C-alpha positions, 0 to 999 in steps of 0.5 A, spaced: 742 163 763 749 162 765 748 155 761 745 158 755 751 164 755 756 158 756 753 154 750 753 160 746 760 162 748 763 155 746 759 155 739 762 162 738 769 159 740 768 153 736 766 157 729 772 161 730 777 156 731 774 152 725 775 159 721 782 159 723 784 152 721 780 153 715 785 159 713 791 156 715 796 154 709 796 146 709 802 142 708 801 136 705 804 129 702 804 127 695 807 121 692 807 119 685 811 115 680 813 117 673 807 114 670 802 118 674 806 124 672 808 124 665 805 120 658 807 113 657 812 115 651 816 119 656 816 114 662 819 109 657 825 114 655 826 116 663 825 109 666 833 109 665 834 115 670 828 113 675 825 106 675 818 107 673 814 104 679 818 108 684 814 112 688 817 119 690 814 123 696 813 131 696 812 136 701 807 141 698 805 147 702 799 151 699 799 158 701 793 162 704 791 165 698 790 163 691 797 161 688 800 165 683 807 161 683 810 155 685 817 154 688 820 147 686 825 146 692 831 141 692 834 140 699 841 138 700 838 132 705 832 128 706 828 134 709 823 137 704 819 142 709 820 149 708 825 152 713 823 156 719 820 163 718 819 162 711 811 161 711 809 168 711 814 170 705 811 164 701 804 166 703 805 174 701 808 171 694 802 166 694 807 161 692 806 153 692 812 150 695 814 143 693 820 139 695 822 131 694 823 127 700 829 123 701 833 126 694 838 130 698 846 130 696 847 122 696 842 121 690 844 121 683 844 128 680 840 126 674 835 123 679 834 129 683 833 133 676 828 129 674 824 129 681 824 136 681 821 136 674 816 131 676 814 136 682 813 142 677 809 137 673 805 135 679 804 142 682 802 145 675 797 140 674 794 140 681 795 146 685 797 152 680 793 156 674 796 155 668 799 162 668 803 161 675 810 163 675 815 157 675 821 157 680 826 152 682 831 153 688 835 149 692 840 150 698 848 148 697 848 141 693 841 142 692 842 149 689 847 146 684 842 141 682 837 147 681 842 151 677 843 145 672 835 144 671 834 151 670 839 152 665 838 145 662 830 146 661 830 154 661 823 154 658 820 150 663 822 155 668 821 163 669 826 164 675 831 160 679 834 161 687 841 159 688 842 158 696 850 157 697 851 153 691 850 153 683 854 151 677 856 154 671 852 152 665 858 152 660 857 153 653 849 154 650 847 154 643 843 160 641 836 158 642 838 155 649 842 161 651 836 166 649 831 162 653 836 162 659 837 169 658 829 171 658 829 168 666 831 171 672 836 168 677 838 170 685 845 168 687 845 168 695 851 167 699 855 171 704 862 173 707 862 166 711 860 162 706 865 157 704 862 157 697 862 164 696 868 165 691 865 160 687 858 163 687 860 170 685 864 167 680 858 163 677 854 169 677 859 173 673 859 168 668 852 168 667 853 176 666 858 175 661 854 170 657 849 175 656 844 173 662 842 180 664 836 179 670 841 176 675 841 179 683 847 177 687 845 177 695 852 177 698 850 178 705 855 180 711 856 175 717 852 170 713 855 163 713 853 156 709 846 156 711 838 158 709 837 165 709 832 168 714 825 171 712 827 178 710 832 175 705 828 170 702 823 176 701 828 180 697 829 174 693 822 172 691 821 180 690 826 180 685 824 173 681 816 176 681 819 183 678 820 179 672 813 177 670 807 181 668 801 177 669 
């Protein structure tokens, strides 16, 4: 009888463990070349930026529920995994995380922009529905790259998250400016961030250019580092607020 009880208990424990493992979000690695992601005609045009046969690797984190958005993230270094504490927020917003490995600040800017667009194309093809919200974000130098991508190709995104780094988009022709103004942007800095003054200036330039949907998070006691879960929640809530799906 005790053996039967032990066997039944073990079976129940194994089933519960299997359920928990199945429910946990998965972080996977994906790799692809230009030809794996873009049509041949585009590959021909882009091979001067990135060798056509160069494989790029992304860390892809899937949320615990059906995805409603994707965040293409540009890291300032070789790392690509979400910062500690972000998983719960990404799950709450049903957001797929995708970030390229080994494309930090030392890599050429035009390659980093292209690799971010490759990541977006890969995520849209394989992980998110057609109507998913599309965000790009980055930290420090990665935030600058995100700001370049978001305003050079505004039709490809619905919003952007700039963490302690962003560049002004300068003069934009009316059609591109209208596309930029249709999206939402979060600028996050703090009183101990050495990029704070520039972040505030770039935010003001967006506003003066006629971009109304911006949020400046100027945090107390915040230096040049990743924000915690609560501030990420504020940022994603603002970005999500612009989309009615």
